[in-house]
N, C-alpha and C positions, 0 to 999 in steps of 0.2 A: 719109169718117169711118174712123178706124183701127179694126180689129177689137179686141175685148177681149183683154187679156193673160190667157192661161190660168192657172188657179190652180196654185200649187205649195205644198208643205208646208215647203219649206226652200230656201235659195238654191242655185243651181248654183255649185259650188266653182271658183274660178279662181286661177291662180298662174303663176309662171314657172319654178319649181324642179322640181316634180314633183307628181303626183297619184296617189291610190289610192282605189279604191272596192271594197268587198267586202260580203258578206252578213252580216258580224258586226263590230261596232265594235272588238272586241279585235284581230281580224286586221288591220283597217285601221290601227289604231295601231301594231301591230308592224311592218307593212310600211313605214309612213311613217318609223318609227324607223330602219329599215335604210337608206332613202334619205338620211336626215339624217346617218348615219354614213359616207356615201360610197359605199354600195352602189348598184348599178344596178337597173333594173326587174326583172331576172331573179333577182337575189339577194333582192329584196323579195318577189317572187312565191313563191319557195321557202319563205321564212320564214312568209309568210301561209298557205301551204298546210299546213304542219306545224301551225301554230296552229289552223287550222280543224278539223283532226282532233280537237283537244282540246275546243274550245268548241262544236262542233256535231256530236257523235258520233252523233246520230240521223240525220245527213244525209251523213256521209262518214267514212272511217277508213283506217288504214294498209293494210288488206287489200283496198282497192278499186281503182279504175281511173281514168284521166284522159286526156283530150286537151288539148293545149296548142297555141295558135296565137299567133305572135309576129311582130313586125317587128324585125329586127336592123339597127341603125343602121350597123354596120360593113359588112355585105354589101349593105345596101340592098335586102333582099328579105323577103317573108313566108315563114315556115317553120311547118310543123306537126310536133309531136312526138306520135307515136302511143304513148300509154301504156295502151292497151287490152290487158290480158293475154289470153292465148289459153286455150281449153278444154284440159283435161288429155288426155294421150294415151289414157287409158282411157275417155274420154267418147264413146261411140258410141250411135247410135240403138238398135241391138240390145240394148245393155246396159240402157238405160232401159226399153225394152219388156219385157225379161226381168224387170224389177222390177214389171211390171204398170202402168206409167205411160204415159199418152198425152200428157203435157205435163211439161216440166222444172219441178220444184217452185220456188216463189217464195221459199223460205227453206231453212235447213239447210245441209248440206255438199255435197249432190250438185250444186248449181248453182255451186259455186266455180270461178272461173278463176284463172290465175296473177295474184297481186297486182301491179298495174302502177305504183302511186304512187311508192314509194321509189326505184326505179331511174330513173323519169322525172324526179323532182326532182333526183337526183344528176346525171343527164345535163344537165339545164338549167343547174345550178350549174357543172358542169365546163366545158361547151362555150360557154356564153353569160354566165355570172356571173363574179364577181371574188372572192368570199369563201370561207371555209373552212366545213366542215360544222358546227363548233361555233357559228359566227356565226348560222347560220340555224336551228339546232335548239334553242338554249338557251331562247328564249321558249316554245316548245312544251313542253319539259321542265319549265319553271317551272309552267305551268298544269296539267300532268299531276300534278306533285308537290304543288302548293299548292292546286289546285282552281280551277274556274271556276263562276260563278254560273249556275244552271240557269234557262233561259227556259221559258215556258209550254208551248211545243209539245214541248220535250224531255221535260218531265214527263208530258204527255199520251201521248207515244209509249211511255214506260216503263209507264204505267198500262195501256195497251192490251195489252201482252204480260206483264203481271204474273204471271198464272197460268202462262204458258209458262215464265217464268224460275223460278218456284217449283217447278214439277213436273218440268221437263225440263232447262232450261238453267241449272243451278245456278251455274256459273262466271260467267255474266253477272249473275245476281242478286247475287253477292258484290261486284261493282263498282257496279252501277247501282241496287241496293237495299241499301245498306251497313248499314242498321239493320233489315233484314228487311221494309221497307215502301217504297212509292213515295216518293221524296224530295219535299219541297215546293219550290215556286218560290223561287229565290234561294239555295237551298242550295249550298254550295261542294262540288261533286262532284270527287273526286280519283281518279286512276288511277295509283297509285305503281308498279305493275308495268310499265306502258307507259313511265313515266319511266325506269325502270331499263333497259328494252330499248334506248331511244335513248341513254342514258348509256353502256351497254356498247358500242354501235356506235361512239360517239365515241371511247371508249377504244381500241378496235381501230384506228380510223382514224388516231388520233394516234400510234399505235405505228409508223406508216410513216414518221415524221419530219415535218419542217416544211413540206415541199413541198405546196402546196394540191391539186394534181391527184393526187398519190400518196395523200393522205388520202381524197379522194373515191373513188378506185378501191378502196382498202381497205375503205371503208364499204360499197360496192356488193358487194364480195366477201363481206363478213360477212353481208350480207342473203341473197344468192342461193346461196352455197355454205357458209355458216356456220350459227350456232346458230338463226337465224330460220327458214331453210328446213328445218332438221332438226326443229324444234318443230312446224312446220306439217305436215310429212310424218308425224310420229308421231301427231299429233292426228287426222288424217284416217284413218289406219290403225286406230286403237284406239278411236275414238269413234263411236257411232251417235247421231245427233241427230234429234229430232222436226222434221218439216217440214210444209209445207202439204198434203201428201198424207194426213196423219193417221197416217203410219207412220215410225218412226225409220229413218234410213239413214246409212251411213258415207260418207266422202268419197272422191273419185277423184284428187284432186290429190296429187302427189308432189314430193319434193325435186328429182328429175330434171326434172320439168316446169318448176320454178322456175329451176333452173340453166341450162336451155337456152333461156330467153326473154330478149330485150332489147328495150327501146323503140327506135324508129327515127325518123329524120327523113324528111319527105316534103314535096313541094310541095302547097299547098292546092288544093282545087277552087274555081273562081272564076266569077263572072258579073258583067257590066257592066250597071248599072242607073242611068239618069239621072245619069251622070257619076261614079258610085261603082263601084269594083271591090270586090265583096263576096267575102271569103275565108272558107272553111269547111274543116273536116276532111273527109276523103275519104268514099267511098261505103260504107265499113265503119261509118259513123256515119249519123245521120239529118240531119247538117248540110246536105247538098245539097238537102234538101226546102225549105229557105229559098230557095236559088237557083231551084228550080223554081217556087215561089210568085212570085218576082220576074219570072221569064220569062213567066208567065201575066199578072201584073198590069201588065206593061209595055204591054199592049195596051189598057188602060183609062185614061181621063182622071181622075186622082185630085186634081190641083191644084184647090183651091177647095172640095173636099168637106169637110163637117164631119167631123172624125175621130171624133166620137161619134154620127154620124148613120147612118141605116139603109143608105144606099148604100155608104158606106165599109166598114161592118161586113160587109155582105152579100158584097161583092166579095172582101174578104180571106178570109172564111170559106169561100166556095165554091172559091176557088183553093187554099186549104189542103187541102180535102177531096181535090182532084185530085192535089195533090203528095204527100199522105200515102198515097193509094192506090197511087201509083207506088213510094213508099218501101217499102210492105209487099209489093209484087209483084216488085221488081227489085233492091233493095239487098242487099248481102252483102259478105263479105270478098273483095276482088279477087284475093287470092292463091289462092282456091279456085273462084271463079265469074267469068264474064265479065259486066261491067256495061255496058249500052248508054249510057254517060254522054254521049257526043257527041249521041246522038239525044235523050236526055231534056232537054238544054239547048238544042236547036236551035230556030231560028225556025219551021221547017216543022212540027215536032211540036207546039210550043206554040200556034201559030196554029190548028191543028186542035183541040187540047184546049180552047182558050179558048172555042170555040163551044158547049161543054157548059155554060158558065156562063150560066144563064138568069135570069129574073125571080123564080123561086121556088127554095126550098131543095131541094137534092137529098137523097134519102133512100136512095141506093144507093152501094155501093162501086164506083168506076169507074176502075180502073187502065187505062192505055193498052195497046195491042197492038203489040208489036214482035216480029216473027217470030224465033224462035230464042232468045228471052230471057224471063225472068220465071217466076213461079209463082203459085199460087192465093193470094188474100188470105184467110187463116184468121181465124176469130173463135171465141173460146172460148164455153162455155156461158153464156147470159145469166142468171146467178144471182148473188145478193148474198150467198151463203153460202160458207163455207170448206169445201172437201172434207174430210169426215171430222170436222168440228168442230161443225156444226149451229148455228153462231152467225153473225150478220151481220158483214160487214166494217164498219169504222167510218171515218169521214172527215169532210170538210168541203167543201161545194160550192165549187168554184173554188180550193181551197187549193193552194198550191205545195208543201205538206208531204206526206210519205208517207201513203198510205192503208193502214193496217196491219191485218192480221187477227190474231185471237187465237193463231194458230200462226206468226206472224212474217212472213207474206207481205206484201210492200209494193209499191205501184206505184212506189215509190222517189222519192227526191229527192236534192238535192245542195247544193253551195255554189258560189260563183262569186267571182272577183275580176278587176279590170282595173287595170293600172298603167302609167303613162308616166313616164319619168324625164327629167332635164334634157338628156340626150344624144339624146333622140328614140326610145329603145328603148320598145317597146310589148309588153305581154303580156296575153293573155286566156285564162282557164282555168276549167274546170268539173269539179273533182274530185268523185268520188262512189263509192258502193259501200262495203261493209264497215260498213254501218250497225249500230248496236247491236242492232237488231231483225232482222238478216239471218241470223245464225248464232251458235252459242254461242261465247263468248269463250275464246280459247286461254289457259289459265291461266299458262303460262310466259312469254307475250308481252304480255298485257294488251290484245289486240285480236282481232277476229273476221274471218272471211273474207267476201268478197262473194258475190253470187249473180247475176252478170251473165249466166251461161249460160241463165237463164230466158228470155232473148230469142231463143234458138235454137229452131227448130221440129223436131219429130220427124217430118219429112217429107223423104225423100231427094231429092225433086225440087225442093225450094224453095231459092232462093238463100241464105236464112238458115238452112238446115238445120244441125243439130248435126253436127259432125265433129271428130275429134281435132286439136288444134293450130290451131283456127280462131278468128278474132275474132268474138264476137257482134256483131250490128248494134246498136250502142249509141245511146241517146238523147242522150248528152252532146254539147253543141254550142256551144262558144265561137265568137266571131266578131270579125274585124277588117275594116275597109274602107279603101280608098284613095279619096281624092277628087281627081279629075283627075290620077291617077297618084302622088299624094303620100300617105304614111300619115296617116290622119286620125282614125279612130274605132275603139274597142274596146268591146264590150258583150256581155252575155249574161244568162241567168237560169237558176236551178234550175227544175224542174217537169216532168221526164220528157217525155212526148209534147207537153206544152204549150210547151216551150222555144222551138221555132222558130215557134210562133204568136205569142208575146209579143215575141220578137226581131224578127219581121217587122213587127208593129204599131208598135213603137218606131221602126224605120227609116222607115216610111211617114209617121208623124207628124212626124219630124224633117225629112224631105225635102219632103213635100207640104203640111204645115200650118205649117212653119217653127218648130216647137217646139224650144226648147233642150233639153239633155239631161234636166234635172230635170222640165221640163214634159212631155216625152215619156214619162217614167217614171210621173209622177203621174196622167196622164190616165186616165179610165175605160177598163178593159180587159175582155177576154173570152177564151173559148176554146171550141173545138168538141170534143165527145166522140163525134163521128160515127164515127170509124174505130177499129179495135181497139187497145187499149192495148198497149204493148210488154212489159208485165210480166204475170206470172201474176195472174189467170186469163185474160187476153187477151180480155176482153169488149169489146163496142162498144155505143154508144147512138146509133143512126142518127138524124140530124137534131137532136140535142140541142146547144143552144148556151147556155153558162153566161156570164152577164154580171154585172158588179159592180152593186150596188144604186144606185150613182151614175149609172148609165146613164139618159139622159132617158126619161121615160115614153113620149113620142112615138116614140122609136127602138124601144123594146121592143114597142110596139103594132104598128108597121109591120113589124118582123121577124117577128112572129107571123103577120101577114096574109100574109107571103110564104112561110109554111110552116115556119119555124124553130120548133123546140120549145124555147122560151126558158125557162131557169131563172134566176131572179134571186138572186144570192148576197149575202153581206155587202157593206157599202159599200167596204171595202178588202181585197180577197181574191184578186186576180188577179196573180200573178207576183212575182218578187223581183229585178227587173232592177237591174244596175249598169252604169255606162258611164263612159268617159273619152275625151277627144279632145285633139288638138293642132293648132295652126295657127301656124306660125312658132315663136316662143319661148313662146307662150301655151299653157297647159295647163288643161283643164277636167275636172270629174268630177261625178258625181251617183249617188245610191243610193236604193233603194226604201224608202219609209217603212212599208210594210205589215209587220206583225209587230214593228215597232219594234226591229229588229236591225241592218239594213244601214246603213252610213255611208260617206260620202266624206270625204277629207281632202286637203289640199295646201297649197302656199304658192308 
């Protein structure tokens, strides 16, 4: 008897020409339009990315950061673009301690790093794309100028920081509360200043003449050495912004910091699992935590297990706890610290670590021991209140959206897209940072800065310690995989620390349960909150496992018997996955139905 076909909310998209999946239907439509006009996957990705800045400003923005992972059909190899900007030259532990801080604030200007998105998209366009800056920027400019319809969670985010905007971040209030109040769902929200910023960059770019590469290089110069960098420098020097410490602070970022940084290309970190070579960004990101989960899970028999059953959930969660403990103890910017990557992915190390996975849930933080490497796993104060605010944080169990405090601190979230074109080029990216709730809007530019430095520790001995010019260990984590050596799958999800939990679950369901892309996305999902979050205030909830309300009662009961502290969330609340695949000339795509924003398209 054949097993029942798993439920799906929509069909898996299939075609021969190209496919797009993203976390917002408008970005998907824009990217598909670029493919139809003859652009490749990289052109479409850049256009989608700029559009996502407009239509999901509570999840990403021009002042943020991004990793990109791609398969280049010309060179026949996977490539990572590191678009994670570095900390300012003035960002030292002594500087923060001198301000009376024991943790980098989760909002405001102190936590700003060099914005990495614009330079990264221009590098992707120049080195891998085929189009000009105007081709990929015009859709975003349109939505900035004419407006985009607000979705529920965007309205909720603005409502959470309403008093902060009114009392402190008045430049943000001018854009996101245009009538002096929180806008209603469906309102067309405009950002004309940001439209003018990008229009000015296009004007400067096109003054270089008709050559595509010259236009891109001039656009980059305008950003890093021109009016954009100058406005950021001036704002950080002249503005003191309220942040999660409860005290206003100025910024440390300068025009010199911006001018001296560039994104770069690097080879991905990889791991072979059941015929798949999984490719992630390097050890400056949390991406390798997926590889470590797979290295542990490889020793268990998952074929035939119910992907919503207690054995499947328990094994994935317990392996994730071990991988994340190593993430928090060992990961950091390899330009500053040595990472024992070979050991962390070795059979010997993982065979020993796998023995820690027992029949019951672990309630401890258990990083491995590698002589000469690693640091202490830090956990913030287990409080639900904002320092200096006296008000509880607000959020939603299991949500992939930001958990935002009244003073702007957020666990952060992001956007994601996956694109495959007719030539076999593949791109997966997770842009983030520069959320509307991260820091006050720079009035001359129409966007705010990110707060990625909050992921750095004020502990000199830690691999992720704050240092000038260092990359914070980001949670952003796009993925591609080769199957039997052939480029096959691109996928990812917003969700901060949950990203590589949902990314792992998706792959396991696809490989071991035979789910297609849409089935693997729609299936009941979960996440562990056992380990410390990467964002301010860096708290942990040992043993807590959050599952969707669709999880079978028998599974929940058995997980509780095994010692998991199970919290049951809403029916559709876990993750915002998108995915795309290719096999021969066939292209497939799927997108998350949760939140009713993500869509896949193709033909």
